[in-house]
TORVEXPA-978895 format. One record per residue (C-alpha): residue number from 1; residue in three letters; x, y, z. Coordinates in steps of 0.25 Angstrom, whole numbers, plus 5000, padded with zeros to 4 digits. Last residue first. Example, Ala and Ser with C-alpha at 12.3 -4.5 7.8 and 13.67 -1.06 7.14 Angstrom:
<pts>
@k=2; r=SER; X=5055; Y=4996; Z=5029 .
@k=1; r=ALA; X=5049; Y=4982; Z=5031 .
</pts>
This chain:
<pts>
@k=264; r=GLY; X=5366; Y=5458; Z=5164 .
@k=263; r=LEU; X=5357; Y=5470; Z=5165 .
@k=262; r=ALA; X=5360; Y=5471; Z=5180 .
@k=261; r=LYS; X=5375; Y=5470; Z=5179 .
@k=260; r=LYS; X=5378; Y=5485; Z=5178 .
@k=259; r=ASN; X=5370; Y=5487; Z=5191 .
@k=258; r=ILE; X=5364; Y=5500; Z=5195 .
@k=257; r=ARG; X=5369; Y=5508; Z=5183 .
@k=256; r=LYS; X=5365; Y=5497; Z=5174 .
@k=255; r=ILE; X=5351; Y=5497; Z=5179 .
@k=254; r=LYS; X=5350; Y=5512; Z=5177 .
@k=253; r=ARG; X=5356; Y=5512; Z=5163 .
@k=252; r=LYS; X=5346; Y=5501; Z=5159 .
@k=251; r=THR; X=5335; Y=5510; Z=5165 .
@k=250; r=LYS; X=5339; Y=5522; Z=5158 .
@k=249; r=GLY; X=5340; Y=5516; Z=5144 .
@k=248; r=VAL; X=5337; Y=5502; Z=5141 .
@k=247; r=ILE; X=5331; Y=5489; Z=5146 .
@k=246; r=ASN; X=5327; Y=5480; Z=5134 .
@k=245; r=ARG; X=5339; Y=5471; Z=5137 .
@k=244; r=ASP; X=5333; Y=5464; Z=5149 .
@k=243; r=LEU; X=5343; Y=5453; Z=5148 .
@k=242; r=LEU; X=5347; Y=5454; Z=5163 .
@k=241; r=PHE; X=5340; Y=5465; Z=5170 .
@k=240; r=ALA; X=5343; Y=5461; Z=5185 .
@k=239; r=LYS; X=5356; Y=5455; Z=5180 .
@k=238; r=GLU; X=5364; Y=5459; Z=5193 .
@k=237; r=GLY; X=5355; Y=5465; Z=5203 .
@k=236; r=ILE; X=5350; Y=5479; Z=5203 .
@k=235; r=LYS; X=5352; Y=5488; Z=5215 .
@k=234; r=VAL; X=5350; Y=5503; Z=5218 .
@k=233; r=VAL; X=5335; Y=5504; Z=5213 .
@k=232; r=SER; X=5330; Y=5517; Z=5219 .
@k=231; r=LYS; X=5331; Y=5525; Z=5206 .
@k=230; r=PRO; X=5319; Y=5517; Z=5200 .
@k=229; r=LEU; X=5319; Y=5507; Z=5188 .
@k=228; r=LYS; X=5307; Y=5509; Z=5179 .
@k=227; r=ILE; X=5309; Y=5499; Z=5169 .
@k=226; r=ALA; X=5306; Y=5498; Z=5154 .
@k=225; r=TYR; X=5312; Y=5487; Z=5145 .
@k=224; r=LEU; X=5310; Y=5474; Z=5150 .
@k=223; r=ASN; X=5307; Y=5464; Z=5139 .
@k=222; r=PRO; X=5319; Y=5455; Z=5141 .
@k=221; r=CYS; X=5316; Y=5453; Z=5156 .
@k=220; r=LYS; X=5327; Y=5442; Z=5158 .
@k=219; r=ALA; X=5332; Y=5449; Z=5171 .
@k=218; r=PHE; X=5323; Y=5458; Z=5179 .
@k=217; r=ALA; X=5327; Y=5454; Z=5193 .
@k=216; r=TYR; X=5340; Y=5447; Z=5188 .
@k=215; r=ARG; X=5347; Y=5451; Z=5201 .
@k=214; r=GLY; X=5338; Y=5460; Z=5210 .
@k=213; r=ILE; X=5333; Y=5474; Z=5209 .
@k=212; r=THR; X=5334; Y=5482; Z=5221 .
@k=211; r=THR; X=5331; Y=5496; Z=5225 .
@k=210; r=LEU; X=5316; Y=5498; Z=5222 .
@k=209; r=GLY; X=5310; Y=5510; Z=5229 .
@k=208; r=GLU; X=5307; Y=5518; Z=5217 .
@k=207; r=GLU; X=5298; Y=5512; Z=5207 .
@k=206; r=LEU; X=5300; Y=5499; Z=5198 .
@k=205; r=VAL; X=5292; Y=5499; Z=5184 .
@k=204; r=VAL; X=5295; Y=5487; Z=5175 .
@k=203; r=GLU; X=5292; Y=5486; Z=5161 .
@k=202; r=SER; X=5295; Y=5475; Z=5151 .
@k=201; r=LEU; X=5293; Y=5461; Z=5158 .
@k=200; r=SER; X=5290; Y=5451; Z=5147 .
@k=199; r=THR; X=5301; Y=5442; Z=5150 .
@k=198; r=CYS; X=5300; Y=5441; Z=5165 .
@k=197; r=ASN; X=5313; Y=5433; Z=5166 .
@k=196; r=TYR; X=5318; Y=5438; Z=5179 .
@k=195; r=PHE; X=5308; Y=5448; Z=5186 .
@k=194; r=ALA; X=5312; Y=5445; Z=5201 .
@k=193; r=ASP; X=5325; Y=5438; Z=5197 .
@k=192; r=ASP; X=5332; Y=5444; Z=5209 .
@k=191; r=GLY; X=5323; Y=5453; Z=5218 .
@k=190; r=ILE; X=5316; Y=5466; Z=5216 .
@k=189; r=SER; X=5318; Y=5476; Z=5228 .
@k=188; r=SER; X=5312; Y=5489; Z=5233 .
@k=187; r=LEU; X=5297; Y=5489; Z=5228 .
@k=186; r=GLY; X=5290; Y=5500; Z=5236 .
@k=185; r=GLU; X=5288; Y=5510; Z=5224 .
@k=184; r=HIS; X=5279; Y=5503; Z=5214 .
@k=183; r=ALA; X=5283; Y=5490; Z=5206 .
@k=182; r=VAL; X=5279; Y=5489; Z=5191 .
@k=181; r=PHE; X=5280; Y=5477; Z=5182 .
@k=180; r=TYR; X=5276; Y=5475; Z=5168 .
@k=179; r=ASN; X=5278; Y=5464; Z=5158 .
@k=178; r=LEU; X=5276; Y=5451; Z=5166 .
@k=177; r=ALA; X=5272; Y=5440; Z=5156 .
@k=176; r=ARG; X=5285; Y=5432; Z=5159 .
@k=175; r=CYS; X=5285; Y=5432; Z=5174 .
@k=174; r=GLY; X=5298; Y=5424; Z=5174 .
@k=173; r=GLU; X=5302; Y=5430; Z=5188 .
@k=172; r=PHE; X=5292; Y=5439; Z=5195 .
@k=171; r=ALA; X=5296; Y=5436; Z=5209 .
@k=170; r=LYS; X=5310; Y=5430; Z=5205 .
@k=169; r=SER; X=5317; Y=5437; Z=5217 .
@k=168; r=MET; X=5308; Y=5445; Z=5227 .
@k=167; r=ILE; X=5301; Y=5458; Z=5223 .
@k=166; r=THR; X=5301; Y=5467; Z=5236 .
@k=165; r=HIS; X=5294; Y=5480; Z=5241 .
@k=164; r=VAL; X=5280; Y=5478; Z=5236 .
@k=163; r=SER; X=5271; Y=5487; Z=5243 .
@k=162; r=SER; X=5271; Y=5497; Z=5232 .
@k=161; r=SER; X=5262; Y=5488; Z=5224 .
@k=160; r=LEU; X=5268; Y=5479; Z=5213 .
@k=159; r=GLU; X=5263; Y=5479; Z=5199 .
@k=158; r=VAL; X=5265; Y=5467; Z=5190 .
@k=157; r=GLU; X=5261; Y=5466; Z=5175 .
@k=156; r=SER; X=5261; Y=5453; Z=5166 .
@k=155; r=ILE; X=5258; Y=5442; Z=5176 .
@k=154; r=SER; X=5253; Y=5429; Z=5170 .
@k=153; r=GLU; X=5265; Y=5420; Z=5168 .
@k=152; r=ASN; X=5271; Y=5420; Z=5182 .
@k=151; r=TYR; X=5285; Y=5415; Z=5182 .
@k=150; r=TYR; X=5288; Y=5418; Z=5197 .
@k=149; r=PHE; X=5277; Y=5428; Z=5202 .
@k=148; r=ALA; X=5280; Y=5427; Z=5217 .
@k=147; r=LYS; X=5294; Y=5421; Z=5213 .
@k=146; r=GLU; X=5300; Y=5427; Z=5226 .
@k=145; r=GLY; X=5290; Y=5436; Z=5233 .
@k=144; r=VAL; X=5285; Y=5450; Z=5229 .
@k=143; r=ILE; X=5286; Y=5457; Z=5242 .
@k=142; r=LYS; X=5277; Y=5467; Z=5249 .
@k=141; r=VAL; X=5263; Y=5462; Z=5243 .
@k=140; r=SER; X=5251; Y=5466; Z=5251 .
@k=139; r=ASN; X=5249; Y=5478; Z=5241 .
@k=138; r=PRO; X=5244; Y=5468; Z=5231 .
@k=137; r=LEU; X=5252; Y=5466; Z=5218 .
@k=136; r=VAL; X=5247; Y=5470; Z=5205 .
@k=135; r=VAL; X=5248; Y=5459; Z=5194 .
@k=134; r=VAL; X=5244; Y=5461; Z=5180 .
@k=133; r=SER; X=5243; Y=5448; Z=5173 .
@k=132; r=ASP; X=5233; Y=5442; Z=5183 .
@k=131; r=ASN; X=5234; Y=5427; Z=5185 .
@k=130; r=GLY; X=5235; Y=5426; Z=5201 .
@k=129; r=LYS; X=5243; Y=5417; Z=5210 .
@k=128; r=TYR; X=5255; Y=5427; Z=5213 .
@k=127; r=ALA; X=5265; Y=5421; Z=5223 .
@k=126; r=THR; X=5274; Y=5425; Z=5235 .
@k=125; r=LEU; X=5270; Y=5439; Z=5237 .
@k=124; r=VAL; X=5276; Y=5443; Z=5250 .
@k=123; r=GLY; X=5268; Y=5452; Z=5259 .
@k=122; r=ASP; X=5268; Y=5442; Z=5271 .
@k=121; r=LYS; X=5263; Y=5431; Z=5261 .
@k=120; r=ILE; X=5257; Y=5435; Z=5248 .
@k=119; r=VAL; X=5252; Y=5425; Z=5238 .
@k=118; r=PHE; X=5245; Y=5433; Z=5227 .
@k=117; r=ASP; X=5232; Y=5431; Z=5219 .
@k=116; r=LYS; X=5224; Y=5433; Z=5231 .
@k=115; r=GLU; X=5229; Y=5447; Z=5232 .
@k=114; r=ASP; X=5220; Y=5451; Z=5220 .
@k=113; r=CYS; X=5229; Y=5460; Z=5211 .
@k=112; r=PRO; X=5232; Y=5474; Z=5215 .
@k=111; r=CYS; X=5225; Y=5485; Z=5207 .
@k=110; r=SER; X=5233; Y=5492; Z=5196 .
@k=109; r=LYS; X=5234; Y=5507; Z=5193 .
@k=108; r=ARG; X=5247; Y=5504; Z=5186 .
@k=107; r=SER; X=5253; Y=5517; Z=5192 .
@k=106; r=VAL; X=5268; Y=5518; Z=5187 .
@k=105; r=CYS; X=5278; Y=5527; Z=5193 .
@k=104; r=GLY; X=5289; Y=5523; Z=5183 .
@k=103; r=ARG; X=5296; Y=5533; Z=5174 .
@k=102; r=GLU; X=5304; Y=5521; Z=5169 .
@k=101; r=VAL; X=5291; Y=5515; Z=5163 .
@k=100; r=ILE; X=5288; Y=5528; Z=5156 .
@k=99; r=MET; X=5302; Y=5530; Z=5150 .
@k=98; r=ILE; X=5301; Y=5515; Z=5146 .
@k=97; r=GLU; X=5288; Y=5517; Z=5138 .
@k=96; r=LEU; X=5294; Y=5530; Z=5132 .
@k=95; r=LYS; X=5306; Y=5522; Z=5127 .
@k=94; r=LYS; X=5297; Y=5512; Z=5121 .
@k=93; r=LEU; X=5289; Y=5522; Z=5114 .
@k=92; r=ASP; X=5301; Y=5529; Z=5108 .
@k=91; r=LYS; X=5307; Y=5516; Z=5103 .
@k=90; r=GLU; X=5294; Y=5513; Z=5096 .
@k=89; r=VAL; X=5293; Y=5527; Z=5090 .
@k=88; r=LYS; X=5299; Y=5523; Z=5076 .
@k=87; r=TYR; X=5289; Y=5512; Z=5075 .
@k=86; r=LEU; X=5279; Y=5523; Z=5073 .
@k=85; r=LYS; X=5284; Y=5524; Z=5058 .
@k=84; r=GLY; X=5270; Y=5526; Z=5052 .
@k=83; r=SER; X=5274; Y=5539; Z=5045 .
@k=82; r=VAL; X=5264; Y=5547; Z=5052 .
@k=81; r=SER; X=5265; Y=5540; Z=5065 .
@k=80; r=TYR; X=5280; Y=5542; Z=5064 .
@k=79; r=LYS; X=5280; Y=5558; Z=5066 .
@k=78; r=LYS; X=5268; Y=5559; Z=5076 .
@k=77; r=ILE; X=5275; Y=5547; Z=5084 .
@k=76; r=LYS; X=5288; Y=5554; Z=5084 .
@k=75; r=LYS; X=5283; Y=5567; Z=5090 .
@k=74; r=SER; X=5275; Y=5559; Z=5101 .
@k=73; r=VAL; X=5288; Y=5551; Z=5104 .
@k=72; r=LYS; X=5295; Y=5565; Z=5108 .
@k=71; r=ALA; X=5283; Y=5570; Z=5116 .
@k=70; r=ILE; X=5282; Y=5556; Z=5123 .
@k=69; r=TYR; X=5297; Y=5558; Z=5126 .
@k=68; r=ASN; X=5294; Y=5572; Z=5132 .
@k=67; r=LYS; X=5283; Y=5566; Z=5141 .
@k=66; r=ILE; X=5292; Y=5555; Z=5145 .
@k=65; r=LYS; X=5303; Y=5565; Z=5149 .
@k=64; r=LYS; X=5294; Y=5573; Z=5157 .
@k=63; r=ASP; X=5289; Y=5561; Z=5164 .
@k=62; r=MET; X=5303; Y=5557; Z=5168 .
@k=61; r=LYS; X=5305; Y=5571; Z=5174 .
@k=60; r=VAL; X=5292; Y=5570; Z=5182 .
@k=59; r=VAL; X=5297; Y=5556; Z=5187 .
@k=58; r=GLU; X=5310; Y=5562; Z=5191 .
@k=57; r=LYS; X=5304; Y=5573; Z=5198 .
@k=56; r=GLU; X=5294; Y=5565; Z=5206 .
@k=55; r=SER; X=5280; Y=5571; Z=5206 .
@k=54; r=SER; X=5274; Y=5559; Z=5199 .
@k=53; r=PRO; X=5263; Y=5555; Z=5190 .
@k=52; r=ASN; X=5260; Y=5540; Z=5191 .
@k=51; r=THR; X=5262; Y=5532; Z=5178 .
@k=50; r=ASN; X=5251; Y=5522; Z=5173 .
@k=49; r=ALA; X=5246; Y=5532; Z=5162 .
@k=48; r=LEU; X=5260; Y=5534; Z=5156 .
@k=47; r=LYS; X=5261; Y=5519; Z=5155 .
@k=46; r=GLU; X=5248; Y=5517; Z=5148 .
@k=45; r=LYS; X=5252; Y=5528; Z=5138 .
@k=44; r=ILE; X=5264; Y=5521; Z=5135 .
@k=43; r=LYS; X=5257; Y=5508; Z=5133 .
@k=42; r=SER; X=5247; Y=5516; Z=5124 .
@k=41; r=LEU; X=5259; Y=5521; Z=5116 .
@k=40; r=LYS; X=5264; Y=5507; Z=5113 .
@k=39; r=GLU; X=5250; Y=5502; Z=5109 .
@k=38; r=VAL; X=5248; Y=5515; Z=5100 .
@k=37; r=THR; X=5262; Y=5512; Z=5094 .
@k=36; r=THR; X=5258; Y=5498; Z=5090 .
@k=35; r=ALA; X=5244; Y=5501; Z=5085 .
@k=34; r=HIS; X=5248; Y=5512; Z=5075 .
@k=33; r=GLY; X=5233; Y=5516; Z=5072 .
@k=32; r=ASP; X=5233; Y=5528; Z=5082 .
@k=31; r=VAL; X=5248; Y=5533; Z=5082 .
@k=30; r=ILE; X=5244; Y=5548; Z=5084 .
@k=29; r=ALA; X=5233; Y=5544; Z=5094 .
@k=28; r=ILE; X=5243; Y=5536; Z=5102 .
@k=27; r=MET; X=5253; Y=5548; Z=5102 .
@k=26; r=THR; X=5242; Y=5557; Z=5107 .
@k=25; r=ASP; X=5239; Y=5547; Z=5119 .
@k=24; r=VAL; X=5254; Y=5547; Z=5122 .
@k=23; r=ASP; X=5254; Y=5562; Z=5123 .
@k=22; r=VAL; X=5242; Y=5562; Z=5132 .
@k=21; r=VAL; X=5248; Y=5552; Z=5141 .
@k=20; r=CYS; X=5261; Y=5560; Z=5142 .
@k=19; r=ASP; X=5253; Y=5573; Z=5145 .
@k=18; r=ALA; X=5246; Y=5565; Z=5157 .
@k=17; r=LEU; X=5260; Y=5561; Z=5162 .
@k=16; r=THR; X=5265; Y=5576; Z=5161 .
@k=15; r=LYS; X=5253; Y=5581; Z=5168 .
@k=14; r=LYS; X=5254; Y=5572; Z=5180 .
@k=13; r=ASN; X=5269; Y=5575; Z=5180 .
@k=12; r=LYS; X=5266; Y=5590; Z=5181 .
@k=11; r=GLU; X=5256; Y=5587; Z=5192 .
@k=10; r=LEU; X=5266; Y=5579; Z=5200 .
@k=9; r=ARG; X=5277; Y=5590; Z=5198 .
@k=8; r=GLU; X=5268; Y=5600; Z=5204 .
@k=7; r=LYS; X=5265; Y=5592; Z=5216 .
@k=6; r=LYS; X=5279; Y=5589; Z=5218 .
@k=5; r=THR; X=5282; Y=5604; Z=5218 .
@k=4; r=GLU; X=5290; Y=5611; Z=5207 .
@k=3; r=PHE; X=5301; Y=5620; Z=5212 .
@k=2; r=CYS; X=5301; Y=5635; Z=5209 .
@k=1; r=MET; X=5314; Y=5642; Z=5210 .
</pts>
């Protein structure tokens, strides 16, 4: 019996991701002139470009599913672009986006913000004084402290470095412009109310190592529809995803399996 090595899986995975990007480019060419569909496909392409190739069997398997689903969507786009009924693929494109977010392993290729914009004491970030919309935390931050970004009106994207292991309660509460959040491996716990009332938050990527999500952590995030929830999560607090009615499918089932009261 011939077993595939990690190196072989990685090379195959690189090719799969590259093929997916090419396939999406082909779909964009087909729907040229249909601005809404082009925009959605471009967003999907960007997500694919920001994913890291992996040799992990589960990720490789997921990428194969994504490639197969792209092929399915491509056939529909060819069909409906002729009749002008591209609205019929909207649900498929949304599902494809969710699949890519759930896949995880994101590489935003971002540089940390100026450390002068942060108030950091003994590795604890207590406040953010900058005005950037995209915030990438410096490696010196180990803990995002309580209310560190409390009701910040400017941030739209936040990326944590792998040095951050804890997000404390209310850290991002009320950040109503925040729509995208990614934490790399290293984060182990998210405190109560951490993202409470982040009304624009739509995509969250959480990698392996996270074990605990506190009470009301993502409650009242009505636009949240795509989450990468790692297998390492074993505890989700009561009403952690209260009123988040756009969470569906595999992620919703996973949340309910860990705590039936997490969805309110």
